[in-house]
ZAMIDO-840422 format. One line per 4 residues: number of its first residue (from 1); their letters; for each residue x, y, z of C-alpha. Coordinates in pm, 1 decimal. Layout:
NUM> a> X,Y,Z ~ ...;
END
This chain:
1> mqtq> 1.6,-4.6,5.6 ~ 136.4,342.6,-97.2 ~ 194.8,585.8,191.3 ~ 73.2,941.2,130.4;
5> iqst> 286.6,1206.0,271.1 ~ 77.9,1503.0,371.9 ~ 234.0,1846.7,342.7 ~ 192.8,2075.7,637.1;
9> pspv> 33.4,2417.1,591.1 ~ 246.0,2723.4,646.8 ~ 216.7,2857.1,993.8 ~ 166.8,3213.2,865.9;
13> apsk> -201.4,3265.5,790.9 ~ -293.4,3489.9,518.8 ~ -402.2,3838.0,598.2 ~ -772.1,3876.7,628.0;
17> knwk> -756.0,4161.6,372.5 ~ -613.7,3920.1,108.5 ~ -942.0,3852.1,-48.7 ~ -782.1,3680.5,-354.2;
21> vwwh> -695.4,3371.9,-114.6 ~ -1055.4,3324.0,-31.7 ~ -1163.9,3386.7,-392.2 ~ -923.4,3128.3,-522.3;
25> ltrp> -1048.1,2873.9,-261.5 ~ -1400.5,2886.0,-452.8 ~ -1215.5,2793.2,-765.6 ~ -1385.4,3052.9,-967.2;
29> htlt> -1325.0,2893.3,-1303.0 ~ -1571.4,2613.3,-1199.4 ~ -1843.5,2839.2,-1070.8 ~ -1999.4,2869.8,-1432.1;
33> agfv> -2146.6,2523.7,-1354.5 ~ -2340.5,2686.9,-1077.5 ~ -2509.9,2985.7,-1248.9 ~ -2535.4,2903.1,-1622.8;
37> pvli> -2801.9,2629.6,-1572.0 ~ -3006.6,2873.2,-1368.8 ~ -2995.3,3130.4,-1648.7 ~ -3101.3,2855.0,-1894.6;
41> gtal> -3382.9,2724.0,-1697.9 ~ -3522.4,3066.5,-1622.2 ~ -3499.4,3186.4,-1980.2 ~ -3676.2,2873.1,-2095.9;
45> amhk> -3963.7,2927.9,-1833.2 ~ -4018.1,3289.1,-1936.3 ~ -4161.2,3178.3,-2268.3 ~ -4479.2,3072.1,-2120.8;
49> fdin> -4480.7,3207.7,-1750.7 ~ -4410.3,3530.8,-1567.0 ~ -4067.9,3517.9,-1403.0 ~ -4032.1,3580.5,-1021.9;
53> itlf> -3714.2,3770.3,-1008.9 ~ -3668.1,3707.3,-641.9 ~ -3703.3,3334.0,-694.2 ~ -3449.8,3349.4,-975.1;
57> laml> -3199.4,3529.6,-765.9 ~ -3243.9,3313.3,-473.7 ~ -3189.3,3009.3,-703.0 ~ -2894.1,3169.6,-853.3;
61> lasl> -2720.8,3242.3,-523.0 ~ -2808.7,2901.7,-377.8 ~ -2658.8,2722.3,-682.1 ~ -2341.6,2930.7,-663.5;
65> liqa> -2311.8,2861.4,-284.4 ~ -2344.6,2500.7,-322.8 ~ -2072.0,2495.9,-607.7 ~ -1826.0,2703.3,-393.5;
69> atnm> -1886.9,2470.2,-92.7 ~ -1831.6,2163.8,-311.3 ~ -1509.8,2299.1,-418.4 ~ -1399.1,2364.6,-55.8;
73> fney> -1492.9,2010.8,45.9 ~ -1263.6,1885.7,-238.3 ~ -994.7,2113.3,-107.7 ~ -1036.2,1986.7,238.2;
77> ydyk> -1066.2,1604.5,184.1 ~ -792.1,1600.5,-89.2 ~ -567.2,1757.8,173.6 ~ -664.2,1522.2,445.4;
81> rgld> -607.3,1227.6,208.1 ~ -254.6,1350.8,120.9 ~ -338.5,1421.3,-232.4 ~ -267.0,1802.0,-243.6;
85> nees> 76.3,1964.8,-188.7 ~ 224.6,2306.9,-279.3 ~ 296.5,2207.1,-645.9 ~ -59.3,2064.1,-713.1;
89> vgig> -221.0,2235.8,-1008.9 ~ -583.9,2357.0,-1034.3 ~ -653.5,2369.9,-641.9 ~ -742.5,2669.1,-451.3;
93> gaiv> -424.7,2623.1,-248.2 ~ -566.7,2789.8,65.0 ~ -445.6,2499.2,291.1 ~ -117.3,2391.0,138.1;
97> regi> 5.9,2728.7,3.2 ~ -163.5,2991.3,209.2 ~ -168.5,2846.6,556.7 ~ -546.9,2859.5,618.7;
101> kpkt> -635.2,2577.5,870.5 ~ -822.6,2278.6,730.5 ~ -1096.6,2311.1,991.1 ~ -1148.1,2668.8,866.9;
105> vial> -1193.9,2549.2,511.8 ~ -1442.3,2269.9,614.2 ~ -1632.6,2502.3,846.7 ~ -1668.2,2765.3,567.1;
109> affl> -1788.8,2501.2,329.0 ~ -2067.4,2394.3,572.7 ~ -2150.3,2757.2,644.1 ~ -2207.6,2804.2,275.7;
113> ygla> -2426.9,2509.8,264.0 ~ -2628.1,2644.3,548.7 ~ -2689.7,2972.2,357.8 ~ -2793.6,2767.8,53.3;
117> allg> -3028.3,2563.2,268.8 ~ -3198.1,2893.6,405.4 ~ -3236.9,3005.8,44.2 ~ -3382.4,2660.6,-41.9;
121> vyic> -3643.5,2693.1,245.6 ~ -3753.2,3018.5,80.7 ~ -3771.2,2865.7,-264.7 ~ -3971.1,2578.5,-131.1;
125> mess> -4211.8,2811.0,48.4 ~ -4270.1,2994.0,-264.2 ~ -4288.5,2683.6,-498.6 ~ -4306.5,2327.9,-358.2;
129> wwlc> -4174.9,2148.8,-60.4 ~ -4100.1,1851.5,-291.6 ~ -3800.0,2044.9,-399.1 ~ -3664.5,2007.4,-44.3;
133> avgi> -3573.6,1642.4,-117.4 ~ -3428.7,1725.8,-445.2 ~ -3212.4,1991.9,-278.1 ~ -3097.5,1769.7,-4.2;
137> vcml> -2985.1,1512.0,-255.2 ~ -2789.3,1764.7,-463.3 ~ -2620.1,1891.0,-154.4 ~ -2543.9,1540.2,-40.7;
141> vgyl> -2387.9,1454.8,-382.3 ~ -2168.4,1768.1,-353.9 ~ -2037.8,1664.5,-31.8 ~ -1983.3,1298.7,-131.4;
145> ytgg> -1803.9,1406.4,-439.3 ~ -1484.0,1404.4,-228.6 ~ -1614.1,1328.7,124.7 ~ -1727.3,1005.3,254.0;
149> pvpi> -1566.7,652.8,266.6 ~ -1592.3,609.4,-119.4 ~ -1573.0,959.6,-280.7 ~ -1757.0,996.6,-617.0;
153> aytp> -1444.9,1169.4,-743.7 ~ -1252.4,847.3,-711.5 ~ -1476.4,643.6,-927.5 ~ -1571.5,650.5,-1307.9;
157> fgei> -1913.6,808.9,-1216.0 ~ -1785.3,1168.7,-1137.4 ~ -1878.8,1311.4,-1478.2 ~ -2228.7,1154.1,-1467.6;
161> fagl> -2302.2,1288.4,-1121.5 ~ -2168.9,1640.2,-1202.1 ~ -2360.6,1655.6,-1547.0 ~ -2698.5,1531.5,-1393.2;
165> fmgv> -2687.4,1716.2,-1057.9 ~ -2513.5,2040.5,-1145.9 ~ -2628.1,2059.2,-1505.9 ~ -2961.6,1878.3,-1592.3;
169> liil> -3128.6,1909.3,-1237.2 ~ -3029.8,2269.2,-1184.1 ~ -3199.1,2373.3,-1512.9 ~ -3512.1,2156.9,-1418.9;
173> isfy> -3537.4,2314.1,-1070.0 ~ -3486.8,2656.4,-1216.2 ~ -3761.9,2594.8,-1462.7 ~ -3986.0,2433.8,-1212.2;
177> iqag> -3990.2,2714.9,-962.6 ~ -4104.6,2943.2,-1232.7 ~ -4340.6,2716.9,-1422.3 ~ -4478.5,2483.2,-1144.0;
181> svtp> -4406.4,2170.5,-1349.3 ~ -4132.8,2011.2,-1559.5 ~ -4200.3,1988.4,-1924.5 ~ -4041.5,1748.5,-2189.4;
185> msvf> -3906.0,2061.8,-2365.7 ~ -3717.8,2170.2,-2041.1 ~ -3571.6,1819.6,-2023.0 ~ -3453.2,1825.5,-2393.5;
189> vsip> -3305.6,2165.1,-2352.7 ~ -3115.6,2059.7,-2024.7 ~ -2924.1,1790.8,-2195.4 ~ -2632.6,1977.1,-2344.8;
193> sgfl> -2579.2,2152.7,-2021.9 ~ -2539.2,1812.1,-1857.0 ~ -2273.1,1709.0,-2116.3 ~ -2075.2,2036.5,-2066.6;
197> vgai> -2066.9,2035.8,-1702.0 ~ -1952.0,1675.6,-1715.4 ~ -1691.2,1785.1,-1959.7 ~ -1549.0,2026.3,-1698.2;
201> llan> -1494.7,1721.8,-1460.9 ~ -1352.0,1516.0,-1743.9 ~ -1097.7,1787.6,-1845.6 ~ -1002.4,1814.8,-1475.0;
205> nird> -943.0,1436.4,-1460.3 ~ -749.7,1424.4,-1784.7 ~ -521.5,1687.5,-1639.4 ~ -466.7,1502.0,-1323.6;
209> ldgd> -453.9,1152.6,-1472.0 ~ -115.7,1058.6,-1369.4 ~ -137.9,1190.5,-1011.4 ~ -473.0,1035.6,-969.4;
213> keng> -353.1,707.4,-1074.8 ~ -65.3,705.7,-839.6 ~ -310.6,780.1,-551.7 ~ -541.5,496.8,-633.3;
217> rktl> -835.5,679.5,-797.2 ~ -1037.8,510.5,-1074.5 ~ -1161.4,804.5,-1272.9 ~ -1317.1,762.6,-1606.0;
221> aill> -996.0,932.7,-1780.6 ~ -784.0,665.6,-1607.7 ~ -1004.9,370.6,-1717.7 ~ -1017.9,505.3,-2081.3;
225> grkn> -660.1,617.2,-2104.7 ~ -550.7,975.7,-2192.8 ~ -606.9,949.6,-2565.5 ~ -964.8,799.6,-2539.5;
229> aiyl> -1050.0,1050.1,-2269.3 ~ -967.0,1328.3,-2504.1 ~ -1174.9,1167.4,-2778.4 ~ -1471.9,1139.6,-2526.9;
233> laam> -1409.9,1511.5,-2436.7 ~ -1449.7,1601.1,-2805.5 ~ -1748.7,1375.2,-2841.1 ~ -1923.9,1551.8,-2548.1;
237> fiis> -1868.3,1885.0,-2707.4 ~ -1998.8,1764.3,-3042.1 ~ -2299.2,1599.2,-2897.8 ~ -2390.3,1930.7,-2727.2;
241> yvwi> -2392.8,2123.8,-3043.1 ~ -2567.8,1860.3,-3247.5 ~ -2832.2,1826.0,-2983.7 ~ -2921.2,2202.2,-3033.8;
245> famv> -2906.1,2179.4,-3410.5 ~ -3123.5,1874.0,-3408.6 ~ -3382.6,2056.6,-3196.6 ~ -3377.5,2355.9,-3428.2;
249> ftnq> -3396.5,2145.7,-3732.8 ~ -3710.7,1961.3,-3613.3 ~ -3869.7,2293.2,-3516.4 ~ -3863.7,2217.4,-3147.7;
253> vsfw> -3683.7,2545.9,-3063.2 ~ -3609.3,2871.3,-3252.4 ~ -3325.8,2907.4,-3484.3 ~ -3191.9,3177.5,-3245.0;
257> lllv> -3040.6,2892.3,-3035.3 ~ -2798.2,2825.0,-3307.4 ~ -2622.2,3119.9,-3147.2 ~ -2441.5,2842.7,-2932.3;
261> llsa> -2219.7,2766.8,-3242.5 ~ -2027.6,3086.3,-3167.1 ~ -1879.1,2905.8,-2864.9 ~ -1745.5,2622.0,-3082.8;
265> pkai> -1393.0,2777.8,-3124.2 ~ -1349.9,2757.2,-2746.6 ~ -1439.0,2379.9,-2762.6 ~ -1191.5,2318.9,-3022.6;
269> katk> -922.9,2506.5,-2827.1 ~ -1005.8,2296.7,-2517.5 ~ -981.0,1979.7,-2710.3 ~ -657.9,2046.2,-2885.7;
273> gfvg> -506.0,2195.1,-2576.7 ~ -494.0,1830.4,-2423.6 ~ -341.9,1674.9,-2733.0 ~ 15.0,1559.3,-2674.1;
277> ktvp> 48.7,1695.1,-2335.6 ~ 104.9,1511.4,-2002.1 ~ 227.8,1781.0,-1776.4 ~ -57.6,1918.1,-1563.5;
281> itmm> 48.5,2278.6,-1580.9 ~ 52.3,2280.8,-1960.2 ~ -301.4,2163.1,-1966.0 ~ -435.3,2433.4,-1755.4;
285> pami> -531.6,2645.6,-2066.9 ~ -735.8,2355.5,-2194.8 ~ -908.9,2305.1,-1863.4 ~ -1001.4,2672.1,-1844.1;
289> ataq> -1115.8,2668.2,-2198.8 ~ -1349.8,2375.9,-2127.6 ~ -1500.2,2578.9,-1843.3 ~ -1534.4,2886.9,-2076.1;
293> tnti> -1708.7,2664.3,-2343.7 ~ -1964.7,2587.0,-2079.5 ~ -2014.9,2939.4,-1985.7 ~ -2022.1,3077.8,-2338.6;
297> fgfl> -2238.2,2801.2,-2473.3 ~ -2489.7,2864.4,-2178.8 ~ -2495.0,3234.5,-2207.7 ~ -2557.5,3212.8,-2584.3;
301> lsig> -2834.3,2963.5,-2538.7 ~ -3002.7,3181.8,-2279.3 ~ -2961.3,3479.2,-2511.9 ~ -3113.3,3268.0,-2797.8;
305> lfis> -3403.8,3179.3,-2561.6 ~ -3449.6,3543.1,-2463.9 ~ -3438.0,3669.2,-2832.4 ~ -3691.8,3398.5,-2950.9;
309> yfvk> -3922.9,3521.7,-2661.2 ~ -3927.8,3873.2,-2784.8 ~ -3904.2,3803.0,-3173.7 ~ -4185.3,3583.9,-3259.5;
END
């Protein structure tokens, strides 16, 4: 059994005024997975229903808080398991580089979960208490991604859980709190977001493939191998665009949703950025481009939905 050597945090805690340390702890490049689905679900709902702005803002903030907290759980548990050190790429680095105590990070994560739960209570009061169960499951998955005895992140199912709970379900919840129901159309429109959120996790696992393998993880990227994982990433991008094109071609949605094609160069950049590279730091631009693809695609999809509402 391989022994993990855990680095010791610097004894010098960062200044409370150094907000960048706390900002980096949220891993801001991943926060798009929190707010883009809310925009899509709300933009889709406005086609047939009046939008409650307060509910929209509550859902947006709750989703961002859950995403940020999930990243902090990741930071804490990867440190506790000896996976992170000062040279680790793609982490917030608050513990191993900035000297923030691990218990502070985990406490902050649970505090953000508490705020999200309060917002969830308000959302349920204004819509349906059935959402309470859905919200609890989403938060539990966020925690179990790196927490618990068998973290989801250490299995081949990370991309599936991320895409389903932080992509598809967030869109459907955002739609439901405005519409009072879930329609087949809302499900169909949510599918590409599921693929793109899953792609963010896949890109992360491609970057960390060698380190994850050494530490006993069994991620999808490890099982497929680097080359096939990159092929899968490209396929996930292609499916997302083809899905929207097919919905437009079959007159299910407005041709304005083809605006998402403007984000294709980012997807191409992300895919090419992994080809031929094995050093994690050299793959960071591709990792960022993957997250940017999700952001730009989601914004353009929302814009297309907004335009198609006003231009009929």
